[in-house]
N, C-alpha and C positions, 0 to 999 in steps of 0.2 A: 504493500500500500504506500509506504513512504517513497519507494522508488518510482511508483506511478505519479505521485504528487510532484516529485522532483523533476520528472520528465515533462510534466505539464508546465511547470515553472520555467524550465529551460526553453521550451517551445514558445511560451508567451514572451520571454525576454528576447528571444531571437527575432520574433515578429516585430516587437517594439523597436529593436535596433535597426531593422530594415526600414521601417516607416520613418524613423528619425533621419536615417541616412538619405533617403530619397527626398524628404522634405528639405533637408539641409542642401542637398544638391540642387533642388529646385530654386531655393533662395539664392544660391550662388549664380545661377544662370539668369534669374529674372531681370536683373538690372539692364541687360542688353536686349531683352526680347522686344522687338518691334519698335525700338526707340529711333525715331527719325527727326525729332525736333531738336531744339537747342535750349540748354539750361544755363542761365546766367545768375550767379549768386552775388548778393550784396552783403558784405560783412563789415563789422567794425564795432568798437566800443560805443557806449552811450554818448551822444553828443557829437558823433563823427559826421552826421549828415545823411544817414541812410534814408530816412523818410523824405527829406528834401530832394534827394536824388531820384527816388521813386516817382515823386510828383513831377519832376522835370522830364523823366522818361515817358511818363503817361501823356504829357502835354506835347512832346516834340518827336516822339518815335512812333512807328506804325501803330495804329489803333487796334489791330487784331492781335497784338501781343498780350499774353496773359500775365497777370501780376498776383502774387500771393505772399504770405509771410508766416513767420512763426513767432509766438505760438499760433497754431492754426485755428483752434477753438479758443479765442480770447474771451474770457469771462471774468466777472468780478472775483477778485481773490487770486488771479493768476499768479501774482507775485509770491504767493504762499505755496505754490505747487511744490511737490517733491521732485526729485530727479526722475522717479518712475513715471510721474505724471507727464513730464516733458518728453520722456522716451516714448510713451504711448502716443502722445500727441504728434510727435515727429513721424512715427511709423504710419499713423493715419494720414498725415499730411502727404507723405510720399505716395502711399498706395491709392488714396482717393482723389488726390488733386494733381500732383506733379506727373506721375507716370501716365495717367490717361491723356493728359495734355501733350506730353512728349510723343506718345504713340499716335497722336493726331497731327503730328508734324507742326506743332505750335512752338513759338518762342516763349519760354517761361522765365520770368524774372522773379526770384524769391528774395524777400528781405529776411535774411538768416537761413541757415541750412544746418546740417549736422556739425559743421565746423564750430558753431556756437556751443554745442554740447561738449566738444573737446575742450574748448577754452574755459567755459564757465563751470563745467561739471566733471572735468577730468576723464571723459570717455576717450577710448582709443580709436584713432582714425581708421585703423585696419578693419575694425568691426563694421564700419560703414562702407569702406571702399569695396568690400567683397560682395555686397548685396544691393547697394543702391546706385542709381545712375551718377556717373561722374559729371561734374559741371564742365561745360565747355569754356567757361570763363568765370573767374572769381574776381570781383572788384572789391578790393580791401580799402575802405575809407579810413585812413589813419589820421590821428590828430593828437594834440597835446591836451590831456584831461584838464577840465576846468572845475573850480570849486563849486560853482553854481550847479553844474550838471551832476556832480558827485552828491551834493545835498539832495537834489531831486530824486536820485536813485537810492538814497539812504546808505551810501557808502562813502569812502574817503577817496581823495585824489590818489593816494598810494595804491588803493585797490584797483582803480582804473589803470594805473601805470602797470601793475602786474598783469592785468588782462591784456593790455597792449603788447607786453613782452611775450605773453603766451601765444597771441596771434602771430607774432613774428616767428617764433619757434615752429609753430604748426605749419605756417605757409612755406617756410624754408623746406621743411620735410616734404610737404605735398608737391612742391615744385621740383625738388632735386630727386626724390625717390620715386614719385608717382607721375611726374611730368604733367601735373595739373597747372594750367595757365593761371597765374596770379598777377593782377595788376594793382600795385600799391599806389594810392593817390593820397597825398597829404592835403587835407582840406583846410588847414589853418590859413586864413587870409585868402582863400580861393573863392572867387565869385561864382555865381550860379552858371554864368555863361562859360567860364573857363572850365568848370567841372564837367558840364555837359559836352563840351568840345573834346575833352580828354576821353570821356566815356564813349562818345561816338567813334573816335578813332580806333579804340579797342574793339568795339562791337563790330565794326565793319571788317575787321580781320577775320571774324568767324561767320559773319552774315553780311556779305558784300551788298552795298546799296545797288539796286537795279539801275541799268544804264538809262532806261526810259521809264522812270517811276510814274506810277499813277498818282493823282493828286493826294491820295491818302498818305503817300510816302514822302512827300516833299518836305515834311517836317524835319528831315535830316538837316535842312538849312535853318540854323538858329537865328 
């Protein structure tokens, strides 16, 4: 009887191992499945100008581009979320928003991506690189932290400086080891027009402006 129970347990364990293996294998492959669009990520510490840049892009770049952000489900009390909350939110963001748009050949601009999880919560980049779509371009808005912004976020300038250093370390790794294109833009004393011009130049390297653009695309001219 004991041998029979042991045999059953071994069979069940084997089946579970096979299911886990194939699920893991599926996750490893899913990031490249039918992805034909372009993914542009905007990253940076608080006060670097991410929201301002997004608004400029919405106003001056093609209107059929899709915009999204993290946290994906922004609700009251989001600032009190745990790391697990952010992880689940990020997974949902990719699966329900980013991937479907990329599979539709859309240009997707996201305000924050898994890079924020690495910088703010210490997650490992390799965990994301293996299963989620790589960005075609990361625009890193860098700036000198300000006291006013630190107070608004209930942190210190020193904390924002550490986050800034973490971004530098992460992006150096992603660029050198994984060949992800990172464009660092220092936004200190940079006008909106200058910022958009720099971003346009980088975007056109991966999404060339059409030679005979329709009126909807003439917004490349700022």
